[in-house]
C-alpha positions in Angstrom: 18.2 -1.6 -3.7 14.9 -1.9 -1.7 15.6 -2.0 2.0 12.2 -3.7 2.4 13.2 -6.6 0.1 16.5 -6.9 2.1 14.6 -7.1 5.4 12.6 -10.0 4.0 15.6 -11.8 2.5 17.5 -11.5 5.8 14.6 -12.7 7.9 14.4 -9.4 9.7 10.6 -9.0 9.6 9.2 -9.2 13.1 6.2 -8.1 15.1 6.5 -4.3 15.3 8.2 -3.9 11.9 6.7 -0.7 10.5 6.9 0.9 7.1 5.7 4.4 6.2 5.1 5.9 2.7 3.5 9.1 1.5 1.8 9.8 -1.8 -0.1 12.6 -3.4 -2.9 11.4 -5.7 -3.3 13.1 -9.0 -6.1 13.3 -11.5 -4.1 10.9 -13.7 -3.9 8.4 -10.9 -7.7 8.4 -10.6 -8.2 8.2 -14.4 -5.8 5.3 -14.7 -7.4 3.4 -11.8 -10.8 3.9 -13.3 -9.6 2.5 -16.6 -8.0 -0.5 -15.0 -11.0 -1.3 -12.7 -13.7 0.0 -15.0 -15.0 1.9 -11.9 -16.6 5.1 -13.4 -18.7 6.0 -10.4 -19.5 9.7 -10.9 -18.2 10.4 -7.4 -14.7 10.2 -8.8 -15.3 12.5 -11.8 -18.5 14.6 -11.7 -18.6 17.7 -9.4 -22.4 17.9 -9.5 -22.7 14.3 -8.4 -20.0 14.9 -5.7 -22.0 17.9 -4.3 -25.2 15.8 -4.2 -23.3 13.3 -2.0 -21.9 16.0 0.3 -18.3 16.0 -1.1 -16.5 19.2 -1.9 -15.1 17.8 -5.2 -14.3 14.4 -6.8 -12.8 11.8 -4.5 -10.2 9.1 -5.1 -11.3 5.5 -5.4 -11.0 4.0 -2.0 -9.1 1.0 -3.2 -6.7 3.2 -5.1 -5.8 4.8 -1.7 -5.8 1.3 0.0 -3.5 0.0 -2.6 -0.6 1.9 -1.0 -0.2 -1.1 1.3 0.9 -3.1 -1.8 4.3 -1.5 -1.8 5.6 -2.8 1.5 3.7 -6.1 1.1 5.1 -6.6 -2.4 8.6 -5.7 -1.4 8.5 -8.0 1.6 7.0 -10.8 -0.6 3.9 -10.9 1.6 1.3 -13.3 0.1 -2.0 -11.8 1.1 -4.9 -14.0 2.0 -7.3 -11.4 3.3 -7.8 -7.6 3.6 -10.4 -5.5 5.4 -10.8 -1.8 4.8 -12.7 0.8 6.8 -13.1 4.1 4.8 -13.3 6.9 7.4 -13.1 10.1 5.4 -13.0 11.1 1.7 -9.6 11.4 0.0 -9.7 14.2 -2.6 -7.7 14.3 -5.7 -4.5 16.3 -4.7 -4.5 15.0 -1.1 -1.3 13.7 0.3 -1.8 10.5 2.1 0.6 8.7 4.5 0.2 5.0 4.9 1.8 3.4 8.0 1.9 -0.4 7.9 2.8 -2.5 11.0 3.3 -6.2 11.4 1.3 -7.1 14.5 1.5 -10.9 14.5 3.6 -13.7 13.0 3.2 -17.4 13.8 5.6 -20.3 13.3 4.2 -21.0 9.8 5.1 -17.4 8.8 1.4 -16.5 8.7 1.2 -12.8 9.6 -1.3 -10.1 10.4 -0.7 -6.4 9.7 -2.5 -3.1 10.3 -2.4 0.0 8.2 -3.4 3.5 9.1 -3.8 6.1 6.3 -3.8 9.8 7.2 -4.2 12.9 5.1 -2.1 16.0 5.2 -4.1 17.4 8.1 -3.4 14.2 10.1 -6.9 12.9 9.9 -7.4 9.2 9.6 -9.0 8.5 6.2 -8.7 4.8 6.0 -7.8 1.8 8.2 -6.9 -1.7 7.0 -6.2 -5.1 8.4 -4.4 -7.7 6.3 -3.5 -11.3 6.7 -1.1 -13.5 4.7 2.2 -15.3 4.6 5.6 -13.8 4.9 8.5 -15.5 3.2 9.6 -18.9 4.6 13.4 -19.5 5.1 13.5 -21.2 1.6 11.8 -18.1 0.0 14.2 -15.8 1.9 17.1 -17.6 0.2 15.4 -17.0 -3.2 15.0 -13.3 -2.3 18.7 -13.2 -1.4 19.6 -14.6 -4.8 17.3 -12.1 -6.5 19.0 -9.3 -4.6 22.5 -10.6 -5.6 21.3 -10.5 -9.2 20.2 -6.8 -8.8 16.5 -7.7 -8.4 15.9 -7.1 -12.2 12.1 -7.4 -12.1 11.8 -4.8 -9.3 12.0 -1.1 -10.5 12.2 0.0 -6.8 15.5 -1.8 -6.6 16.9 0.8 -9.0 15.0 3.8 -7.7 16.8 6.5 -5.8 15.4 6.8 -2.2 13.2 9.9 -3.0 11.7 8.0 -6.0 10.7 4.9 -4.0 
């Protein structure tokens, strides 16, 4: 069962709550993201183009990397209203990226702000993001609790072993 979903259901999300996840991006990830978004910029596929842009090899789509913040946000039931990304360094296919997301503000209407820092396997910051939105209200927390009691059937992460999550 997703500990993140449980945090939201129990009203344990607070300023300072942090979640960290790590992912290695594969050629298949880039190909699938390109198909979904129809972003076939040669910088993601063509080595000659990459070299002309000063990249050692094809790079991942920036929004593919940025989408890592969807896991904690989705598990928490965060309804995003805005996101800002700052792409600092290229992420190459095969790079391992760690995303650290922290809640930095919550008001009385459950409106929240979060910050994410994405680092590569060398510890270099490759991406920074800020997001805004709404965390679950007390009524929505009750719905999440019921969903959890039912096994959270629409959430594959609820059934994943910890190393698969």
